[in-house]
mmCIF file as Biopython writes it, N, C-alpha, C and O atoms, coordinates in Angstrom:
data_model
#
loop_
_atom_site.group_PDB
_atom_site.id
_atom_site.type_symbol
_atom_site.label_atom_id
_atom_site.label_alt_id
_atom_site.label_comp_id
_atom_site.label_asym_id
_atom_site.label_entity_id
_atom_site.label_seq_id
_atom_site.pdbx_PDB_ins_code
_atom_site.Cartn_x
_atom_site.Cartn_y
_atom_site.Cartn_z
_atom_site.occupancy
_atom_site.B_iso_or_equiv
_atom_site.auth_seq_id
_atom_site.auth_asym_id
_atom_site.pdbx_PDB_model_num
ATOM 1   N N  . UNK A ? 1  ? 64.595 115.058 62.941 1.0 0.0 1  A 1 
ATOM 2   C CA . UNK A ? 1  ? 63.333 114.581 63.484 1.0 0.0 1  A 1 
ATOM 3   C C  . UNK A ? 1  ? 62.666 113.684 62.442 1.0 0.0 1  A 1 
ATOM 4   O O  . UNK A ? 1  ? 62.631 114.008 61.255 1.0 0.0 1  A 1 
ATOM 5   N N  . UNK A ? 2  ? 62.141 112.561 62.904 1.0 0.0 2  A 1 
ATOM 6   C CA . UNK A ? 2  ? 61.462 111.615 62.030 1.0 0.0 2  A 1 
ATOM 7   C C  . UNK A ? 2  ? 59.972 111.915 61.992 1.0 0.0 2  A 1 
ATOM 8   O O  . UNK A ? 2  ? 59.323 112.065 63.028 1.0 0.0 2  A 1 
ATOM 9   N N  . UNK A ? 3  ? 59.444 112.000 60.777 1.0 0.0 3  A 1 
ATOM 10  C CA . UNK A ? 3  ? 58.013 112.263 60.575 1.0 0.0 3  A 1 
ATOM 11  C C  . UNK A ? 3  ? 57.250 110.952 60.687 1.0 0.0 3  A 1 
ATOM 12  O O  . UNK A ? 3  ? 57.643 109.943 60.102 1.0 0.0 3  A 1 
ATOM 13  N N  . UNK A ? 4  ? 56.145 110.974 61.449 1.0 0.0 4  A 1 
ATOM 14  C CA . UNK A ? 4  ? 55.447 109.751 61.841 1.0 0.0 4  A 1 
ATOM 15  C C  . UNK A ? 4  ? 53.947 109.845 61.578 1.0 0.0 4  A 1 
ATOM 16  O O  . UNK A ? 4  ? 53.340 110.905 61.728 1.0 0.0 4  A 1 
ATOM 17  N N  . UNK A ? 5  ? 53.367 108.720 61.186 1.0 0.0 5  A 1 
ATOM 18  C CA . UNK A ? 5  ? 51.910 108.576 61.047 1.0 0.0 5  A 1 
ATOM 19  C C  . UNK A ? 5  ? 51.473 107.416 61.930 1.0 0.0 5  A 1 
ATOM 20  O O  . UNK A ? 5  ? 52.155 106.394 62.012 1.0 0.0 5  A 1 
ATOM 21  N N  . UNK A ? 6  ? 50.323 107.582 62.592 1.0 0.0 6  A 1 
ATOM 22  C CA . UNK A ? 6  ? 49.750 106.513 63.405 1.0 0.0 6  A 1 
ATOM 23  C C  . UNK A ? 6  ? 48.422 106.100 62.774 1.0 0.0 6  A 1 
ATOM 24  O O  . UNK A ? 6  ? 47.546 106.931 62.537 1.0 0.0 6  A 1 
ATOM 25  N N  . UNK A ? 7  ? 48.291 104.785 62.505 1.0 0.0 7  A 1 
ATOM 26  C CA . UNK A ? 7  ? 47.059 104.246 61.913 1.0 0.0 7  A 1 
ATOM 27  C C  . UNK A ? 7  ? 46.540 103.147 62.843 1.0 0.0 7  A 1 
ATOM 28  O O  . UNK A ? 7  ? 47.193 102.120 63.031 1.0 0.0 7  A 1 
ATOM 29  N N  . UNK A ? 8  ? 45.367 103.374 63.419 1.0 0.0 8  A 1 
ATOM 30  C CA . UNK A ? 8  ? 44.762 102.420 64.352 1.0 0.0 8  A 1 
ATOM 31  C C  . UNK A ? 8  ? 43.254 102.626 64.299 1.0 0.0 8  A 1 
ATOM 32  O O  . UNK A ? 8  ? 42.784 103.763 64.332 1.0 0.0 8  A 1 
ATOM 33  N N  . UNK A ? 9  ? 42.494 101.546 64.217 1.0 0.0 9  A 1 
ATOM 34  C CA . UNK A ? 9  ? 41.042 101.685 64.129 1.0 0.0 9  A 1 
ATOM 35  C C  . UNK A ? 9  ? 40.407 102.116 65.449 1.0 0.0 9  A 1 
ATOM 36  O O  . UNK A ? 9  ? 39.222 102.448 65.482 1.0 0.0 9  A 1 
ATOM 37  N N  . UNK A ? 10 ? 41.167 102.115 66.519 1.0 0.0 10 A 1 
ATOM 38  C CA . UNK A ? 10 ? 40.652 102.558 67.820 1.0 0.0 10 A 1 
ATOM 39  C C  . UNK A ? 10 ? 41.329 103.870 68.213 1.0 0.0 10 A 1 
ATOM 40  O O  . UNK A ? 10 ? 42.554 103.934 68.327 1.0 0.0 10 A 1 
ATOM 41  N N  . UNK A ? 11 ? 40.533 104.903 68.418 1.0 0.0 11 A 1 
ATOM 42  C CA . UNK A ? 11 ? 41.100 106.207 68.775 1.0 0.0 11 A 1 
ATOM 43  C C  . UNK A ? 11 ? 41.836 106.161 70.107 1.0 0.0 11 A 1 
ATOM 44  O O  . UNK A ? 11 ? 42.766 106.937 70.329 1.0 0.0 11 A 1 
ATOM 45  N N  . UNK A ? 12 ? 41.428 105.259 70.995 1.0 0.0 12 A 1 
ATOM 46  C CA . UNK A ? 12 ? 42.139 105.141 72.272 1.0 0.0 12 A 1 
ATOM 47  C C  . UNK A ? 12 ? 43.575 104.654 72.055 1.0 0.0 12 A 1 
ATOM 48  O O  . UNK A ? 12 ? 44.478 105.048 72.793 1.0 0.0 12 A 1 
ATOM 49  N N  . UNK A ? 13 ? 43.787 103.816 71.065 1.0 0.0 13 A 1 
ATOM 50  C CA . UNK A ? 13 ? 45.132 103.365 70.732 1.0 0.0 13 A 1 
ATOM 51  C C  . UNK A ? 13 ? 45.987 104.506 70.193 1.0 0.0 13 A 1 
ATOM 52  O O  . UNK A ? 13 ? 47.162 104.634 70.538 1.0 0.0 13 A 1 
ATOM 53  N N  . UNK A ? 14 ? 45.384 105.330 69.343 1.0 0.0 14 A 1 
ATOM 54  C CA . UNK A ? 14 ? 46.090 106.505 68.810 1.0 0.0 14 A 1 
ATOM 55  C C  . UNK A ? 14 ? 46.446 107.449 69.948 1.0 0.0 14 A 1 
ATOM 56  O O  . UNK A ? 14 ? 47.573 107.939 70.025 1.0 0.0 14 A 1 
ATOM 57  N N  . UNK A ? 15 ? 45.486 107.705 70.831 1.0 0.0 15 A 1 
ATOM 58  C CA . UNK A ? 15 ? 45.728 108.622 71.950 1.0 0.0 15 A 1 
ATOM 59  C C  . UNK A ? 15 ? 46.840 108.113 72.866 1.0 0.0 15 A 1 
ATOM 60  O O  . UNK A ? 15 ? 47.698 108.887 73.290 1.0 0.0 15 A 1 
ATOM 61  N N  . UNK A ? 16 ? 46.827 106.825 73.170 1.0 0.0 16 A 1 
ATOM 62  C CA . UNK A ? 16 ? 47.843 106.260 74.051 1.0 0.0 16 A 1 
ATOM 63  C C  . UNK A ? 16 ? 49.229 106.346 73.418 1.0 0.0 16 A 1 
ATOM 64  O O  . UNK A ? 16 ? 50.196 106.718 74.083 1.0 0.0 16 A 1 
ATOM 65  N N  . UNK A ? 17 ? 49.326 106.004 72.140 1.0 0.0 17 A 1 
ATOM 66  C CA . UNK A ? 17 ? 50.623 106.056 71.471 1.0 0.0 17 A 1 
ATOM 67  C C  . UNK A ? 17 ? 51.114 107.490 71.314 1.0 0.0 17 A 1 
ATOM 68  O O  . UNK A ? 17 ? 52.308 107.755 71.451 1.0 0.0 17 A 1 
ATOM 69  N N  . UNK A ? 18 ? 50.215 108.402 71.032 1.0 0.0 18 A 1 
ATOM 70  C CA . UNK A ? 18 ? 50.580 109.823 70.937 1.0 0.0 18 A 1 
ATOM 71  C C  . UNK A ? 18 ? 51.152 110.307 72.267 1.0 0.0 18 A 1 
ATOM 72  O O  . UNK A ? 18 ? 52.158 111.016 72.292 1.0 0.0 18 A 1 
ATOM 73  N N  . UNK A ? 19 ? 50.517 109.927 73.362 1.0 0.0 19 A 1 
ATOM 74  C CA . UNK A ? 19 ? 50.997 110.296 74.691 1.0 0.0 19 A 1 
ATOM 75  C C  . UNK A ? 19 ? 52.394 109.734 74.946 1.0 0.0 19 A 1 
ATOM 76  O O  . UNK A ? 19 ? 53.280 110.448 75.416 1.0 0.0 19 A 1 
ATOM 77  N N  . UNK A ? 20 ? 52.584 108.455 74.635 1.0 0.0 20 A 1 
ATOM 78  C CA . UNK A ? 20 ? 53.872 107.813 74.882 1.0 0.0 20 A 1 
ATOM 79  C C  . UNK A ? 20 ? 54.990 108.409 74.027 1.0 0.0 20 A 1 
ATOM 80  O O  . UNK A ? 20 ? 56.107 108.605 74.505 1.0 0.0 20 A 1 
ATOM 81  N N  . UNK A ? 21 ? 54.690 108.690 72.785 1.0 0.0 21 A 1 
ATOM 82  C CA . UNK A ? 21 ? 55.693 109.310 71.911 1.0 0.0 21 A 1 
ATOM 83  C C  . UNK A ? 21 ? 56.097 110.668 72.463 1.0 0.0 21 A 1 
ATOM 84  O O  . UNK A ? 21 ? 57.284 110.986 72.523 1.0 0.0 21 A 1 
ATOM 85  N N  . UNK A ? 22 ? 55.122 111.469 72.864 1.0 0.0 22 A 1 
ATOM 86  C CA . UNK A ? 22 ? 55.422 112.801 73.399 1.0 0.0 22 A 1 
ATOM 87  C C  . UNK A ? 22 ? 56.206 112.720 74.707 1.0 0.0 22 A 1 
ATOM 88  O O  . UNK A ? 22 ? 57.082 113.547 74.957 1.0 0.0 22 A 1 
ATOM 89  N N  . UNK A ? 23 ? 55.897 111.735 75.533 1.0 0.0 23 A 1 
ATOM 90  C CA . UNK A ? 23 ? 56.545 111.619 76.833 1.0 0.0 23 A 1 
ATOM 91  C C  . UNK A ? 23 ? 57.977 111.097 76.742 1.0 0.0 23 A 1 
ATOM 92  O O  . UNK A ? 23 ? 58.854 111.563 77.469 1.0 0.0 23 A 1 
ATOM 93  N N  . UNK A ? 24 ? 58.217 110.136 75.855 1.0 0.0 24 A 1 
ATOM 94  C CA . UNK A ? 24 ? 59.495 109.432 75.870 1.0 0.0 24 A 1 
ATOM 95  C C  . UNK A ? 24 ? 60.461 109.754 74.735 1.0 0.0 24 A 1 
ATOM 96  O O  . UNK A ? 24 ? 61.610 109.314 74.772 1.0 0.0 24 A 1 
ATOM 97  N N  . UNK A ? 25 ? 60.037 110.494 73.748 1.0 0.0 25 A 1 
ATOM 98  C CA . UNK A ? 25 ? 60.974 110.812 72.666 1.0 0.0 25 A 1 
ATOM 99  C C  . UNK A ? 25 ? 60.696 112.180 72.083 1.0 0.0 25 A 1 
ATOM 100 O O  . UNK A ? 25 ? 59.551 112.623 71.994 1.0 0.0 25 A 1 
ATOM 101 N N  . UNK A ? 26 ? 61.766 112.833 71.692 1.0 0.0 26 A 1 
ATOM 102 C CA . UNK A ? 26 ? 61.655 114.104 70.977 1.0 0.0 26 A 1 
ATOM 103 C C  . UNK A ? 26 ? 62.151 113.928 69.550 1.0 0.0 26 A 1 
ATOM 104 O O  . UNK A ? 26 ? 62.327 114.896 68.811 1.0 0.0 26 A 1 
ATOM 105 N N  . UNK A ? 27 ? 62.370 112.668 69.179 1.0 0.0 27 A 1 
ATOM 106 C CA . UNK A ? 27 ? 62.888 112.332 67.851 1.0 0.0 27 A 1 
ATOM 107 C C  . UNK A ? 27 ? 61.775 112.161 66.819 1.0 0.0 27 A 1 
ATOM 108 O O  . UNK A ? 27 ? 62.037 112.169 65.617 1.0 0.0 27 A 1 
ATOM 109 N N  . UNK A ? 28 ? 60.535 112.006 67.284 1.0 0.0 28 A 1 
ATOM 110 C CA . UNK A ? 28 ? 59.410 111.742 66.387 1.0 0.0 28 A 1 
ATOM 111 C C  . UNK A ? 28 ? 58.444 112.923 66.367 1.0 0.0 28 A 1 
ATOM 112 O O  . UNK A ? 28 ? 58.096 113.486 67.404 1.0 0.0 28 A 1 
ATOM 113 N N  . UNK A ? 29 ? 58.029 113.273 65.175 1.0 0.0 29 A 1 
ATOM 114 C CA . UNK A ? 29 ? 56.996 114.297 64.988 1.0 0.0 29 A 1 
ATOM 115 C C  . UNK A ? 29 ? 55.786 113.611 64.356 1.0 0.0 29 A 1 
ATOM 116 O O  . UNK A ? 29 ? 55.874 113.128 63.228 1.0 0.0 29 A 1 
ATOM 117 N N  . UNK A ? 30 ? 54.673 113.563 65.060 1.0 0.0 30 A 1 
ATOM 118 C CA . UNK A ? 30 ? 53.462 112.943 64.519 1.0 0.0 30 A 1 
ATOM 119 C C  . UNK A ? 30 ? 52.820 113.935 63.555 1.0 0.0 30 A 1 
ATOM 120 O O  . UNK A ? 30 ? 52.339 114.994 63.959 1.0 0.0 30 A 1 
ATOM 121 N N  . UNK A ? 31 ? 52.821 113.575 62.275 1.0 0.0 31 A 1 
ATOM 122 C CA . UNK A ? 31 ? 52.293 114.481 61.250 1.0 0.0 31 A 1 
ATOM 123 C C  . UNK A ? 31 ? 50.848 114.182 60.887 1.0 0.0 31 A 1 
ATOM 124 O O  . UNK A ? 31 ? 50.165 115.022 60.300 1.0 0.0 31 A 1 
ATOM 125 N N  . UNK A ? 32 ? 50.377 112.980 61.237 1.0 0.0 32 A 1 
ATOM 126 C CA . UNK A ? 32 ? 48.988 112.645 60.950 1.0 0.0 32 A 1 
ATOM 127 C C  . UNK A ? 32 ? 48.595 111.374 61.701 1.0 0.0 32 A 1 
ATOM 128 O O  . UNK A ? 32 ? 49.437 110.533 62.014 1.0 0.0 32 A 1 
ATOM 129 N N  . UNK A ? 33 ? 47.295 111.255 61.982 1.0 0.0 33 A 1 
ATOM 130 C CA . UNK A ? 33 ? 46.730 110.034 62.556 1.0 0.0 33 A 1 
ATOM 131 C C  . UNK A ? 33 ? 45.404 109.767 61.858 1.0 0.0 33 A 1 
ATOM 132 O O  . UNK A ? 33 ? 44.774 110.684 61.331 1.0 0.0 33 A 1 
ATOM 133 N N  . UNK A ? 34 ? 44.989 108.514 61.860 1.0 0.0 34 A 1 
ATOM 134 C CA . UNK A ? 34 ? 43.680 108.175 61.321 1.0 0.0 34 A 1 
ATOM 135 C C  . UNK A ? 34 ? 43.194 106.860 61.921 1.0 0.0 34 A 1 
ATOM 136 O O  . UNK A ? 34 ? 43.984 105.998 62.305 1.0 0.0 34 A 1 
ATOM 137 N N  . UNK A ? 35 ? 41.867 106.734 61.989 1.0 0.0 35 A 1 
ATOM 138 C CA . UNK A ? 35 ? 41.249 105.484 62.422 1.0 0.0 35 A 1 
ATOM 139 C C  . UNK A ? 35 ? 40.733 104.691 61.228 1.0 0.0 35 A 1 
ATOM 140 O O  . UNK A ? 35 ? 40.165 103.613 61.400 1.0 0.0 35 A 1 
ATOM 141 N N  . UNK A ? 36 ? 40.925 105.211 60.027 1.0 0.0 36 A 1 
ATOM 142 C CA . UNK A ? 36 ? 40.425 104.542 58.817 1.0 0.0 36 A 1 
ATOM 143 C C  . UNK A ? 36 ? 41.598 104.011 57.990 1.0 0.0 36 A 1 
ATOM 144 O O  . UNK A ? 36 ? 42.409 104.792 57.494 1.0 0.0 36 A 1 
ATOM 145 N N  . UNK A ? 37 ? 41.691 102.690 57.841 1.0 0.0 37 A 1 
ATOM 146 C CA . UNK A ? 37 ? 42.824 102.095 57.130 1.0 0.0 37 A 1 
ATOM 147 C C  . UNK A ? 37 ? 43.001 102.619 55.701 1.0 0.0 37 A 1 
ATOM 148 O O  . UNK A ? 37 ? 44.127 102.856 55.264 1.0 0.0 37 A 1 
ATOM 149 N N  . UNK A ? 38 ? 41.905 102.797 54.981 1.0 0.0 38 A 1 
ATOM 150 C CA . UNK A ? 38 ? 42.009 103.272 53.599 1.0 0.0 38 A 1 
ATOM 151 C C  . UNK A ? 38 ? 42.619 104.675 53.551 1.0 0.0 38 A 1 
ATOM 152 O O  . UNK A ? 38 ? 43.427 104.975 52.672 1.0 0.0 38 A 1 
ATOM 153 N N  . UNK A ? 39 ? 42.232 105.524 54.492 1.0 0.0 39 A 1 
ATOM 154 C CA . UNK A ? 39 ? 42.814 106.854 54.578 1.0 0.0 39 A 1 
ATOM 155 C C  . UNK A ? 39 ? 44.286 106.766 54.958 1.0 0.0 39 A 1 
ATOM 156 O O  . UNK A ? 39 ? 45.101 107.557 54.484 1.0 0.0 39 A 1 
ATOM 157 N N  . UNK A ? 40 ? 44.625 105.809 55.811 1.0 0.0 40 A 1 
ATOM 158 C CA . UNK A ? 40 ? 46.015 105.613 56.202 1.0 0.0 40 A 1 
ATOM 159 C C  . UNK A ? 40 ? 46.909 105.319 55.012 1.0 0.0 40 A 1 
ATOM 160 O O  . UNK A ? 40 ? 48.006 105.867 54.907 1.0 0.0 40 A 1 
ATOM 161 N N  . UNK A ? 41 ? 46.446 104.456 54.114 1.0 0.0 41 A 1 
ATOM 162 C CA . UNK A ? 41 ? 47.224 104.140 52.912 1.0 0.0 41 A 1 
ATOM 163 C C  . UNK A ? 41 ? 47.423 105.391 52.063 1.0 0.0 41 A 1 
ATOM 164 O O  . UNK A ? 41 ? 48.510 105.615 51.531 1.0 0.0 41 A 1 
ATOM 165 N N  . UNK A ? 42 ? 46.386 106.200 51.934 1.0 0.0 42 A 1 
ATOM 166 C CA . UNK A ? 42 ? 46.491 107.444 51.161 1.0 0.0 42 A 1 
ATOM 167 C C  . UNK A ? 42 ? 47.481 108.405 51.822 1.0 0.0 42 A 1 
ATOM 168 O O  . UNK A ? 42 ? 48.299 109.023 51.141 1.0 0.0 42 A 1 
ATOM 169 N N  . UNK A ? 43 ? 47.404 108.527 53.146 1.0 0.0 43 A 1 
ATOM 170 C CA . UNK A ? 43 ? 48.305 109.425 53.864 1.0 0.0 43 A 1 
ATOM 171 C C  . UNK A ? 43 ? 49.772 108.998 53.717 1.0 0.0 43 A 1 
ATOM 172 O O  . UNK A ? 43 ? 50.658 109.837 53.559 1.0 0.0 43 A 1 
ATOM 173 N N  . UNK A ? 44 ? 50.011 107.695 53.769 1.0 0.0 44 A 1 
ATOM 174 C CA . UNK A ? 44 ? 51.381 107.205 53.597 1.0 0.0 44 A 1 
ATOM 175 C C  . UNK A ? 44 ? 51.911 107.592 52.221 1.0 0.0 44 A 1 
ATOM 176 O O  . UNK A ? 44 ? 53.041 108.061 52.093 1.0 0.0 44 A 1 
ATOM 177 N N  . UNK A ? 45 ? 51.089 107.393 51.197 1.0 0.0 45 A 1 
ATOM 178 C CA . UNK A ? 45 ? 51.514 107.743 49.838 1.0 0.0 45 A 1 
ATOM 179 C C  . UNK A ? 45 ? 51.713 109.239 49.653 1.0 0.0 45 A 1 
ATOM 180 O O  . UNK A ? 45 ? 52.644 109.658 48.964 1.0 0.0 45 A 1 
ATOM 181 N N  . UNK A ? 46 ? 50.862 110.041 50.251 1.0 0.0 46 A 1 
ATOM 182 C CA . UNK A ? 46 ? 50.946 111.499 50.077 1.0 0.0 46 A 1 
ATOM 183 C C  . UNK A ? 46 ? 52.019 112.143 50.942 1.0 0.0 46 A 1 
ATOM 184 O O  . UNK A ? 46 ? 52.764 112.996 50.461 1.0 0.0 46 A 1 
ATOM 185 N N  . UNK A ? 47 ? 52.112 111.751 52.207 1.0 0.0 47 A 1 
ATOM 186 C CA . UNK A ? 47 ? 52.997 112.425 53.154 1.0 0.0 47 A 1 
ATOM 187 C C  . UNK A ? 47 ? 54.391 111.802 53.241 1.0 0.0 47 A 1 
ATOM 188 O O  . UNK A ? 47 ? 55.330 112.449 53.705 1.0 0.0 47 A 1 
ATOM 189 N N  . UNK A ? 48 ? 54.532 110.551 52.797 1.0 0.0 48 A 1 
ATOM 190 C CA . UNK A ? 48 ? 55.826 109.862 52.781 1.0 0.0 48 A 1 
ATOM 191 C C  . UNK A ? 48 ? 56.552 109.946 54.132 1.0 0.0 48 A 1 
ATOM 192 O O  . UNK A ? 48 ? 57.660 110.477 54.206 1.0 0.0 48 A 1 
ATOM 193 N N  . UNK A ? 49 ? 55.929 109.423 55.201 1.0 0.0 49 A 1 
ATOM 194 C CA . UNK A ? 49 ? 56.539 109.511 56.525 1.0 0.0 49 A 1 
ATOM 195 C C  . UNK A ? 49 ? 57.786 108.635 56.634 1.0 0.0 49 A 1 
ATOM 196 O O  . UNK A ? 49 ? 58.001 107.730 55.827 1.0 0.0 49 A 1 
ATOM 197 N N  . UNK A ? 50 ? 58.592 108.920 57.636 1.0 0.0 50 A 1 
ATOM 198 C CA . UNK A ? 50 ? 59.770 108.107 57.927 1.0 0.0 50 A 1 
ATOM 199 C C  . UNK A ? 50 ? 59.397 106.861 58.732 1.0 0.0 50 A 1 
ATOM 200 O O  . UNK A ? 50 ? 60.016 105.807 58.587 1.0 0.0 50 A 1 
ATOM 201 N N  . UNK A ? 51 ? 58.369 106.999 59.588 1.0 0.0 51 A 1 
ATOM 202 C CA . UNK A ? 51 ? 57.937 105.918 60.486 1.0 0.0 51 A 1 
ATOM 203 C C  . UNK A ? 51 ? 56.414 105.830 60.428 1.0 0.0 51 A 1 
ATOM 204 O O  . UNK A ? 51 ? 55.722 106.848 60.408 1.0 0.0 51 A 1 
ATOM 205 N N  . UNK A ? 52 ? 55.899 104.593 60.402 1.0 0.0 52 A 1 
ATOM 206 C CA . UNK A ? 52 ? 54.453 104.368 60.469 1.0 0.0 52 A 1 
ATOM 207 C C  . UNK A ? 52 ? 54.174 103.393 61.606 1.0 0.0 52 A 1 
ATOM 208 O O  . UNK A ? 52 ? 54.730 102.295 61.644 1.0 0.0 52 A 1 
ATOM 209 N N  . UNK A ? 53 ? 53.314 103.800 62.528 1.0 0.0 53 A 1 
ATOM 210 C CA . UNK A ? 53 ? 52.792 102.893 63.545 1.0 0.0 53 A 1 
ATOM 211 C C  . UNK A ? 53 ? 51.468 102.381 62.994 1.0 0.0 53 A 1 
ATOM 212 O O  . UNK A ? 53 ? 50.521 103.149 62.822 1.0 0.0 53 A 1 
ATOM 213 N N  . UNK A ? 54 ? 51.407 101.080 62.717 1.0 0.0 54 A 1 
ATOM 214 C CA . UNK A ? 54 ? 50.277 100.502 61.994 1.0 0.0 54 A 1 
ATOM 215 C C  . UNK A ? 54 ? 49.677 99.354  62.789 1.0 0.0 54 A 1 
ATOM 216 O O  . UNK A ? 54 ? 50.354 98.374  63.101 1.0 0.0 54 A 1 
ATOM 217 N N  . UNK A ? 55 ? 48.394 99.491  63.111 1.0 0.0 55 A 1 
ATOM 218 C CA . UNK A ? 55 ? 47.661 98.416  63.783 1.0 0.0 55 A 1 
ATOM 219 C C  . UNK A ? 55 ? 47.527 97.250  62.802 1.0 0.0 55 A 1 
ATOM 220 O O  . UNK A ? 55 ? 47.277 97.455  61.615 1.0 0.0 55 A 1 
ATOM 221 N N  . UNK A ? 56 ? 47.691 96.052  63.297 1.0 0.0 56 A 1 
ATOM 222 C CA . UNK A ? 56 ? 47.601 94.879  62.439 1.0 0.0 56 A 1 
ATOM 223 C C  . UNK A ? 56 ? 46.149 94.469  62.210 1.0 0.0 56 A 1 
ATOM 224 O O  . UNK A ? 56 ? 45.764 94.159  61.083 1.0 0.0 56 A 1 
ATOM 225 N N  . UNK A ? 57 ? 45.356 94.464  63.252 1.0 0.0 57 A 1 
ATOM 226 C CA . UNK A ? 57 ? 43.979 93.985  63.174 1.0 0.0 57 A 1 
ATOM 227 C C  . UNK A ? 57 ? 43.011 95.162  63.056 1.0 0.0 57 A 1 
ATOM 228 O O  . UNK A ? 57 ? 42.682 95.820  64.043 1.0 0.0 57 A 1 
ATOM 229 N N  . UNK A ? 58 ? 42.561 95.410  61.817 1.0 0.0 58 A 1 
ATOM 230 C CA . UNK A ? 58 ? 41.592 96.481  61.566 1.0 0.0 58 A 1 
ATOM 231 C C  . UNK A ? 58 ? 40.531 95.956  60.612 1.0 0.0 58 A 1 
ATOM 232 O O  . UNK A ? 58 ? 40.821 95.112  59.765 1.0 0.0 58 A 1 
ATOM 233 N N  . UNK A ? 59 ? 39.305 96.449  60.741 1.0 0.0 59 A 1 
ATOM 234 C CA . UNK A ? 59 ? 38.245 95.986  59.850 1.0 0.0 59 A 1 
ATOM 235 C C  . UNK A ? 59 ? 38.434 96.523  58.431 1.0 0.0 59 A 1 
ATOM 236 O O  . UNK A ? 59 ? 38.891 97.648  58.231 1.0 0.0 59 A 1 
ATOM 237 N N  . UNK A ? 60 ? 38.076 95.702  57.468 1.0 0.0 60 A 1 
ATOM 238 C CA . UNK A ? 60 ? 38.128 96.128  56.069 1.0 0.0 60 A 1 
ATOM 239 C C  . UNK A ? 60 ? 39.477 95.929  55.424 1.0 0.0 60 A 1 
ATOM 240 O O  . UNK A ? 60 ? 39.576 95.272  54.388 1.0 0.0 60 A 1 
ATOM 241 N N  . UNK A ? 61 ? 40.504 96.475  56.006 1.0 0.0 61 A 1 
ATOM 242 C CA . UNK A ? 61 ? 41.851 96.394  55.446 1.0 0.0 61 A 1 
ATOM 243 C C  . UNK A ? 61 ? 42.818 96.270  56.622 1.0 0.0 61 A 1 
ATOM 244 O O  . UNK A ? 61 ? 43.077 97.251  57.319 1.0 0.0 61 A 1 
ATOM 245 N N  . UNK A ? 62 ? 43.359 95.053  56.848 1.0 0.0 62 A 1 
ATOM 246 C CA . UNK A ? 62 ? 44.251 94.918  57.995 1.0 0.0 62 A 1 
ATOM 247 C C  . UNK A ? 62 ? 45.649 95.413  57.641 1.0 0.0 62 A 1 
ATOM 248 O O  . UNK A ? 62 ? 45.940 95.699  56.479 1.0 0.0 62 A 1 
ATOM 249 N N  . UNK A ? 63 ? 46.499 95.510  58.638 1.0 0.0 63 A 1 
ATOM 250 C CA . UNK A ? 63 ? 47.825 96.081  58.455 1.0 0.0 63 A 1 
ATOM 251 C C  . UNK A ? 63 ? 48.664 95.374  57.401 1.0 0.0 63 A 1 
ATOM 252 O O  . UNK A ? 63 ? 49.375 96.029  56.639 1.0 0.0 63 A 1 
ATOM 253 N N  . UNK A ? 64 ? 48.592 94.034  57.346 1.0 0.0 64 A 1 
ATOM 254 C CA . UNK A ? 64 ? 49.363 93.292  56.370 1.0 0.0 64 A 1 
ATOM 255 C C  . UNK A ? 64 ? 48.846 93.533  54.951 1.0 0.0 64 A 1 
ATOM 256 O O  . UNK A ? 64 ? 49.638 93.655  54.016 1.0 0.0 64 A 1 
ATOM 257 N N  . UNK A ? 65 ? 47.536 93.601  54.788 1.0 0.0 65 A 1 
ATOM 258 C CA . UNK A ? 65 ? 46.961 93.899  53.470 1.0 0.0 65 A 1 
ATOM 259 C C  . UNK A ? 65 ? 47.376 95.288  53.009 1.0 0.0 65 A 1 
ATOM 260 O O  . UNK A ? 65 ? 47.672 95.496  51.832 1.0 0.0 65 A 1 
ATOM 261 N N  . UNK A ? 66 ? 47.399 96.240  53.942 1.0 0.0 66 A 1 
ATOM 262 C CA . UNK A ? 66 ? 47.810 97.592  53.600 1.0 0.0 66 A 1 
ATOM 263 C C  . UNK A ? 66 ? 49.267 97.593  53.122 1.0 0.0 66 A 1 
ATOM 264 O O  . UNK A ? 66 ? 49.596 98.236  52.125 1.0 0.0 66 A 1 
ATOM 265 N N  . UNK A ? 67 ? 50.118 96.886  53.823 1.0 0.0 67 A 1 
ATOM 266 C CA . UNK A ? 67 ? 51.528 96.822  53.413 1.0 0.0 67 A 1 
ATOM 267 C C  . UNK A ? 67 ? 51.675 96.209  52.027 1.0 0.0 67 A 1 
ATOM 268 O O  . UNK A ? 67 ? 52.498 96.666  51.233 1.0 0.0 67 A 1 
ATOM 269 N N  . UNK A ? 68 ? 50.891 95.185  51.728 1.0 0.0 68 A 1 
ATOM 270 C CA . UNK A ? 68 ? 50.933 94.570  50.395 1.0 0.0 68 A 1 
ATOM 271 C C  . UNK A ? 68 ? 50.543 95.582  49.307 1.0 0.0 68 A 1 
ATOM 272 O O  . UNK A ? 68 ? 51.144 95.606  48.234 1.0 0.0 68 A 1 
ATOM 273 N N  . UNK A ? 69 ? 49.537 96.412  49.592 1.0 0.0 69 A 1 
ATOM 274 C CA . UNK A ? 69 ? 49.080 97.410  48.612 1.0 0.0 69 A 1 
ATOM 275 C C  . UNK A ? 69 ? 50.113 98.504  48.393 1.0 0.0 69 A 1 
ATOM 276 O O  . UNK A ? 69 ? 50.213 99.063  47.301 1.0 0.0 69 A 1 
ATOM 277 N N  . UNK A ? 70 ? 50.879 98.807  49.431 1.0 0.0 70 A 1 
ATOM 278 C CA . UNK A ? 70 ? 51.865 99.882  49.317 1.0 0.0 70 A 1 
ATOM 279 C C  . UNK A ? 70 ? 53.083 99.392  48.573 1.0 0.0 70 A 1 
ATOM 280 O O  . UNK A ? 70 ? 54.030 100.152 48.372 1.0 0.0 70 A 1 
#
């Protein structure tokens, strides 16, 4: 099973993706979600997930900036 984190500034996006993952795959385990990009970067470093679903357009720190920092 692949450990997964979802990072999206809109909780509706997290909820929709969580629903789709649960409905269509048993290969992914969602270990954490957040609507705050800065927390997302910390979670990636601490939890070391196999897969990250990352929103590109977020206030403060967009997805590409986060990838550069990691």
